[in-house]
C-alpha positions as CSV (number, residue, x, y, z in Angstrom):
1,M,28.0,-44.8,1.6
2,S,25.1,-42.8,0.2
3,R,23.6,-39.9,2.1
4,T,20.4,-41.8,2.8
5,T,22.4,-44.8,4.1
6,D,24.5,-42.5,6.2
7,V,21.5,-40.9,7.8
8,M,19.9,-44.3,8.5
9,S,23.1,-45.6,10.0
10,R,23.4,-42.5,12.2
11,T,19.8,-42.9,13.3
12,L,20.4,-46.6,14.3
13,L,23.6,-45.6,16.0
14,D,21.8,-42.9,17.9
15,A,19.2,-45.5,19.1
16,V,22.0,-47.9,20.2
17,L,23.8,-45.1,22.1
18,V,20.6,-44.0,23.8
19,A,19.8,-47.6,24.8
20,L,23.3,-48.2,26.2
21,A,23.4,-44.9,28.1
22,E,21.2,-46.3,30.8
23,P,22.9,-48.6,33.4
24,T,19.9,-50.9,33.9
25,R,19.7,-51.6,30.1
26,R,23.4,-52.5,30.1
27,Q,22.8,-54.9,33.0
28,L,19.9,-56.4,31.1
29,L,22.2,-57.0,28.1
30,D,24.8,-58.6,30.4
31,L,22.2,-60.9,31.9
32,L,20.8,-61.9,28.6
33,A,24.4,-62.5,27.2
34,D,25.0,-64.8,30.2
35,R,21.7,-66.6,30.1
36,G,21.0,-66.9,26.4
37,E,17.3,-66.2,26.7
38,A,15.1,-65.0,29.6
39,S,11.7,-63.5,30.3
40,A,11.0,-60.1,31.7
41,S,9.9,-61.7,34.9
42,T,13.2,-63.7,35.2
43,L,15.2,-60.6,34.5
44,A,13.3,-58.5,37.0
45,G,14.1,-61.1,39.6
46,A,17.8,-60.4,39.1
47,L,17.6,-56.6,39.3
48,P,16.3,-54.1,41.8
49,V,13.5,-52.9,39.4
50,T,10.0,-53.9,38.7
51,R,8.9,-56.2,35.9
52,Q,7.2,-53.3,34.3
53,A,10.4,-51.3,34.3
54,V,12.3,-54.2,32.8
55,V,9.6,-54.5,30.0
56,K,10.1,-50.7,29.2
57,H,13.9,-51.1,29.2
58,L,13.6,-54.2,26.9
59,A,11.4,-52.2,24.5
60,V,14.1,-49.5,24.2
61,L,16.7,-52.3,23.6
62,D,14.4,-53.9,21.1
63,D,13.8,-50.6,19.2
64,A,17.6,-50.2,19.0
65,G,17.9,-53.7,17.6
66,L,20.0,-54.9,20.6
67,V,17.5,-57.6,21.7
68,S,14.7,-59.5,20.2
69,G,11.8,-61.4,21.7
70,R,9.9,-64.5,20.8
71,R,6.6,-65.5,22.3
72,V,6.4,-68.8,24.0
73,G,3.0,-69.4,25.4
74,R,2.1,-66.4,27.6
75,E,5.7,-65.2,28.0
76,V,8.1,-63.4,25.7
77,L,11.7,-64.7,25.8
78,Y,14.3,-62.1,25.0
79,R,17.8,-62.7,23.6
80,T,20.7,-60.4,22.6
81,R,21.4,-59.5,19.0
82,P,25.2,-59.2,19.1
83,E,25.4,-58.4,15.4
84,R,23.7,-55.1,16.0
85,L,26.2,-54.2,18.7
86,A,29.0,-55.1,16.3
87,E,27.5,-52.9,13.6
88,A,27.3,-50.0,16.1
89,A,31.0,-50.6,16.9
90,R,31.9,-50.4,13.2
91,D,29.9,-47.2,12.9
92,L,31.7,-45.7,15.8
93,S,35.0,-46.7,14.4
94,E,34.2,-45.1,11.1
95,L,33.2,-41.9,12.9
96,A,36.4,-41.9,14.9
97,T,38.4,-42.3,11.7
98,A,36.6,-39.4,10.0
99,W,37.1,-37.2,13.0
100,E,40.8,-38.1,13.3
101,S,41.2,-37.1,9.7
102,R,39.4,-33.8,10.3
103,L,41.5,-33.0,13.4
104,A,44.7,-33.8,11.5
105,T,43.7,-31.4,8.8
106,I,42.9,-28.7,11.3
107,K,46.2,-29.3,13.0
108,R,48.1,-29.1,9.7
109,L,46.3,-25.8,8.8
110,A,47.0,-24.3,12.2
111,E,50.7,-25.2,12.0
112,E,50.9,-23.8,8.5
113,G,49.3,-20.6,9.6
114,D,51.9,-20.2,12.4
115,R,54.8,-20.1,9.9
116,P,56.2,-16.7,8.9
């Protein structure tokens, strides 16, 4: 992976992690996963937040690539984009593998340093 691709991937991963850090946004993803598609008004009816708050949360999820919307008349219907979540999971797995390797190296060096 090139440095530019790595930076872009990290930026996208950061956006996903920020989006998923908020419980209401996770609830919105769950609702959309169950319903397939829904408007902000419909989603607001299922949550203890205003429609305006739902729209703001959906914008964060959209910026992270986790949902997309399509206009139908005066409404926007939102749906999940599970492929982006899968991509983020792969990115996290790659980071975990890299850190496991680094930690193994640190452990090995520390153990070698303890020998007389």
